[in-house]
C-alpha positions as CSV (number, residue, x, y, z in Angstrom):
1,D,121.4,114.1,105.9
2,Y,118.5,114.2,103.6
3,L,114.8,113.7,103.6
4,R,113.1,111.7,100.8
5,F,109.4,111.2,100.2
6,G,108.2,108.7,97.6
7,G,107.1,105.5,96.3
8,E,104.9,102.7,97.4
9,P,104.5,103.1,101.2
10,F,102.2,106.1,100.8
11,S,98.4,105.6,100.2
12,K,96.4,107.6,97.6
13,E,94.7,109.4,100.5
14,A,98.1,110.6,102.1
15,E,98.4,114.4,102.6
16,F,101.2,116.6,103.5
17,D,101.2,119.9,105.2
18,F,104.6,121.6,105.2
19,Q,103.1,124.9,106.3
20,H,105.6,127.0,108.3
21,A,108.2,124.2,108.2
22,R,111.7,125.4,108.8
23,I,114.0,123.7,106.4
24,E,117.6,124.6,106.6
25,K,118.8,122.8,103.6
26,P,115.8,122.5,101.2
27,E,118.0,121.1,98.4
28,R,118.2,117.9,100.5
29,V,114.4,117.5,100.5
30,A,113.3,115.2,97.6
31,F,109.9,113.9,96.4
32,Y,110.0,110.8,94.1
33,S,107.2,109.3,92.1
34,L,104.3,110.8,94.1
35,K,101.0,112.6,93.4
36,L,101.4,116.0,95.0
37,R,99.0,119.0,95.5
38,P,100.3,122.5,95.3
39,H,98.4,123.7,98.5
40,W,100.6,121.3,100.5
41,F,103.5,123.7,100.0
42,V,101.8,126.9,101.1
43,N,103.9,129.0,103.6
44,V,107.1,127.1,102.7
45,N,109.5,128.0,100.0
46,A,109.6,125.0,97.6
47,R,112.1,126.6,95.2
48,K,114.9,124.2,96.0
49,F,113.1,121.0,96.7
50,D,113.9,118.1,94.4
51,F,110.7,116.9,92.5
52,V,111.5,113.7,90.5
53,D,108.7,112.1,88.4
54,V,106.0,113.9,90.5
55,D,102.5,113.9,89.1
56,W,100.6,117.2,90.0
57,N,97.4,115.6,88.5
58,W,96.8,118.4,86.1
59,E,93.6,116.9,84.8
60,V,91.8,117.6,88.0
61,L,93.9,120.4,89.6
62,S,91.9,123.6,89.8
63,I,92.4,126.9,91.7
64,E,89.0,126.5,93.3
65,A,89.8,123.1,94.8
66,E,93.3,124.3,96.1
67,I,91.6,127.3,97.7
68,A,88.9,125.2,99.3
69,A,91.6,122.8,100.7
70,L,93.5,125.8,102.2
71,Q,90.2,127.3,103.6
72,N,89.5,123.9,105.3
73,R,92.8,124.2,107.0
74,N,91.9,127.8,108.1
75,V,94.7,129.4,106.1
76,T,94.2,133.1,105.9
77,S,94.9,135.0,102.6
78,A,94.6,131.7,100.7
79,H,94.5,133.4,97.2
80,R,97.7,135.3,97.8
81,L,99.6,132.5,99.5
82,L,98.5,130.0,96.7
83,A,99.8,132.5,94.0
84,I,103.1,132.6,95.8
85,T,103.3,128.9,96.0
86,F,102.4,128.6,92.3
87,R,105.3,131.0,91.5
88,N,107.7,129.1,93.7
89,L,106.8,125.8,92.1
90,A,107.1,127.5,88.6
91,F,110.6,128.7,89.5
92,N,111.5,125.2,90.7
93,A,110.2,123.5,87.6
94,Q,111.9,126.0,85.4
95,E,115.2,125.5,87.1
96,N,114.8,121.8,86.7
97,E,113.9,122.1,83.0
98,Q,110.4,120.8,83.5
99,F,109.0,123.5,81.3
100,E,105.5,122.3,80.9
101,D,104.9,122.2,84.7
102,A,106.6,125.6,85.0
103,S,104.3,127.1,82.3
104,R,101.2,125.7,84.1
105,F,102.2,127.0,87.4
106,R,102.9,130.5,86.1
107,Y,99.5,130.5,84.3
108,L,97.7,129.6,87.6
109,A,99.7,132.3,89.5
110,S,98.7,134.8,86.8
111,Q,95.0,133.7,87.1
112,L,95.0,134.3,90.8
113,W,96.6,137.6,90.5
114,R,94.2,138.8,87.8
115,K,91.1,137.6,89.5
116,N,91.8,138.2,93.1
117,E,94.1,141.3,93.5
118,P,92.4,144.7,93.5
119,H,93.2,146.6,90.3
120,D,92.0,149.9,88.7
121,R,89.9,149.6,85.6
122,L,92.8,150.0,83.2
123,T,95.0,147.4,84.9
124,S,92.0,145.0,85.1
125,F,91.3,145.4,81.4
126,L,94.9,145.0,80.4
127,G,95.1,141.9,82.6
128,W,92.0,140.4,80.9
129,L,93.4,141.3,77.5
130,Y,96.7,139.7,78.3
131,W,94.8,136.5,79.3
132,A,92.4,136.6,76.3
133,V,95.1,137.2,73.8
134,S,97.9,134.8,74.8
135,G,97.0,133.1,78.2
136,Y,99.6,135.3,80.0
137,G,102.2,134.3,77.3
138,E,101.8,130.6,78.3
139,R,99.3,129.6,75.6
140,I,101.0,129.6,72.3
141,G,98.0,128.2,70.3
142,R,95.8,131.1,71.6
143,A,98.4,133.6,70.6
144,C,98.7,132.1,67.1
145,V,95.0,132.2,66.5
146,V,94.8,135.8,67.6
147,L,97.8,136.7,65.4
148,G,96.1,134.9,62.5
149,G,92.9,136.8,63.1
150,V,94.7,140.1,63.2
151,W,96.4,139.4,59.9
152,L,93.1,138.4,58.3
153,L,91.4,141.5,59.7
154,F,94.0,143.9,58.3
155,A,94.2,142.1,55.0
156,I,90.3,142.6,54.6
157,L,90.6,146.2,55.8
158,Y,93.4,146.9,53.3
159,A,91.6,145.2,50.4
160,R,88.3,147.1,51.1
161,G,90.3,150.4,51.6
162,T,91.9,150.2,48.2
163,Q,88.5,150.3,46.5
164,Y,88.4,154.1,47.4
165,T,91.9,155.0,46.5
166,K,94.1,154.9,43.5
167,V,96.4,152.5,45.3
168,G,95.3,148.9,44.9
169,F,95.8,145.5,43.6
170,A,96.5,145.1,39.8
171,T,93.6,143.4,38.1
172,E,94.8,143.7,34.6
173,T,97.4,141.5,32.8
174,V,100.5,143.2,31.5
175,Q,101.6,142.5,28.0
176,T,105.3,142.4,27.2
177,L,106.5,144.4,24.2
178,P,108.9,143.0,21.6
179,A,112.5,144.1,22.0
180,V,113.6,147.2,20.2
181,G,116.5,147.1,17.8
182,G,115.5,144.1,15.7
183,K,117.1,141.5,17.8
């Protein structure tokens, strides 16, 4: 009927490997109150699984550790498969309104794409620029800092440029004249 993983019976050292599992009704697979690792879901579509109160352990989660774990299991194309897994988990989190997790998974998938897929120079530069400016659209603080920097830069350039033209900031005070007509 359904498959549920969760809670107390699992030790902290427990691991899952769903690789190549054929799940006919993935919406009936649920994970409750567990610490999970994304690499456990490589080669299986986790878009419809139910993740409730799942801890992905973001403080220690890294692409390098996930890739190493996959390589220890002799998974070929580890970078590409992990990127697909991150996208699937991001889709799942987005659909279940877990927006912070979705954002983090999208960021990790984009990092894998930028660093490990072959690109021409222009695409590589644009990918790097997209990462540097806004963290692939997932880092709002970084985008705000860059926007503030652009505003400041153009304000300085405008102010300096007006020294050499007749257009500029008014530095004199304007005096008002008395009304004409005696009133």
